[in-house]
C-alpha positions as CSV (number, residue, x, y, z in Angstrom):
1,M,-9.8,6.4,0.1
2,T,-9.6,3.8,-2.7
3,G,-7.7,3.1,-5.9
4,T,-6.2,0.0,-7.4
5,V,-4.7,-2.7,-5.2
6,L,-2.7,-5.7,-6.4
7,I,-2.9,-8.8,-4.2
8,V,0.0,-11.2,-4.6
9,D,-0.3,-14.6,-2.9
10,D,0.1,-18.1,-4.0
11,Q,-2.7,-19.3,-1.8
12,K,-6.0,-19.0,-3.7
13,G,-8.1,-18.7,-0.5
14,V,-6.0,-15.7,0.7
15,R,-6.3,-14.0,-2.7
16,R,-10.1,-14.5,-2.7
17,L,-10.6,-13.3,0.8
18,L,-8.6,-10.1,0.3
19,E,-10.1,-9.5,-3.2
20,E,-13.6,-9.7,-1.7
21,L,-12.7,-7.4,1.2
22,F,-11.2,-4.7,-0.9
23,R,-13.8,-4.9,-3.6
24,R,-16.5,-4.3,-1.0
25,D,-14.5,-1.3,0.2
26,G,-14.6,0.1,-3.4
27,W,-11.2,-0.8,-4.6
28,Q,-10.3,-2.0,-8.1
29,V,-8.6,-5.3,-7.5
30,K,-6.0,-7.3,-9.5
31,V,-4.6,-10.6,-8.2
32,A,-1.4,-12.5,-8.9
33,G,-0.2,-15.9,-7.8
34,D,3.5,-15.3,-7.7
35,G,6.2,-12.6,-8.1
36,I,6.4,-13.0,-11.9
37,E,2.7,-12.4,-12.3
38,A,3.0,-9.4,-9.9
39,M,5.7,-7.8,-12.0
40,D,3.6,-8.2,-15.2
41,S,0.6,-6.8,-13.4
42,V,2.5,-3.8,-12.2
43,E,3.6,-3.0,-15.7
44,E,0.1,-3.4,-17.0
45,I,-1.9,-1.4,-14.4
46,I,0.5,0.5,-12.0
47,P,-1.4,-0.2,-8.8
48,D,-1.8,2.4,-6.0
49,L,-0.8,-0.3,-3.5
50,V,0.6,-3.9,-3.5
51,L,-0.1,-6.6,-0.9
52,M,2.7,-9.0,-1.3
53,D,3.2,-12.5,0.2
54,V,6.8,-13.5,0.9
55,K,6.9,-17.2,0.2
56,M,5.7,-18.0,-3.3
57,P,6.9,-20.2,-6.2
58,N,8.8,-19.0,-9.2
59,M,9.7,-15.6,-7.7
60,N,9.3,-14.9,-4.0
61,G,8.0,-11.6,-2.6
62,L,11.4,-10.2,-1.8
63,E,12.6,-10.7,-5.3
64,A,9.4,-9.2,-6.8
65,T,9.6,-6.3,-4.4
66,H,13.2,-5.5,-5.5
67,A,12.1,-5.6,-9.2
68,I,9.0,-3.5,-8.6
69,M,10.8,-0.9,-6.5
70,A,13.5,-0.6,-9.2
71,R,10.9,0.5,-11.7
72,N,8.2,2.1,-9.6
73,P,9.7,3.2,-6.2
74,S,6.6,5.2,-5.3
75,I,4.2,2.2,-5.1
76,P,3.6,1.3,-1.5
77,I,4.0,-2.4,-0.7
78,I,2.7,-4.2,2.4
79,M,4.6,-7.5,2.9
80,M,2.6,-10.4,4.3
81,T,5.0,-12.7,6.2
82,A,4.7,-15.8,8.4
83,Y,4.8,-15.1,12.1
84,G,8.3,-14.7,13.4
85,E,10.3,-14.1,10.2
86,I,12.3,-11.2,11.6
87,E,15.1,-11.4,9.1
88,V,12.6,-11.4,6.2
89,V,10.9,-8.3,7.7
90,R,14.3,-6.5,8.0
91,Q,15.1,-7.4,4.3
92,A,11.7,-6.3,3.2
93,L,11.9,-2.9,4.9
94,E,15.4,-2.4,3.4
95,A,14.0,-3.2,0.0
96,G,11.5,-0.3,0.4
97,V,8.4,-2.1,1.8
98,K,6.3,0.4,3.7
99,R,4.7,-2.1,6.2
100,C,4.8,-5.7,7.2
101,I,2.0,-7.8,8.6
102,S,2.3,-11.3,10.0
103,K,0.1,-14.2,8.9
104,P,-2.3,-15.1,10.2
105,F,-3.5,-11.5,10.3
106,D,-6.7,-9.7,11.3
107,I,-8.3,-8.3,8.1
108,V,-9.5,-5.2,10.0
109,T,-5.9,-4.5,11.0
110,L,-4.8,-5.0,7.4
111,R,-7.6,-2.7,6.1
112,D,-6.6,0.0,8.6
113,M,-2.9,-0.4,7.5
114,V,-3.9,0.0,3.9
115,N,-6.0,3.1,4.6
116,E,-3.2,4.7,6.6
117,L,-0.8,4.2,3.8
118,M,-3.1,5.7,1.2
119,I,-3.8,8.7,3.4
120,D,0.0,9.2,3.9
121,R,0.5,8.9,0.2
122,A,-2.2,11.4,-0.7
123,S,-0.7,14.1,1.7
């Protein structure tokens, strides 16, 4: 199952890696470098899924998640956090994030998580 995925991370290497992975799997991909760009992208394209980093300049992932969920609560968001940020994970889940994955992550695990969410959303 594919659709449009928005990848939000301030690290260019992470954005490129994930963009390449999801394009190869047939997804339409949009990237953003911070939460403000993410909000603009969501307004422009309304993605089927968002992969959101927590720590970013200008507007962090939690702030962006709150803003996105206020306008589009049906968009599933996977939050990418640094290992061990338990409080951030709790806040993300309370904000409506569907799943969290710790960095560094295995891309196969992330791909499986995305596919599961998309199957759940379709049913």
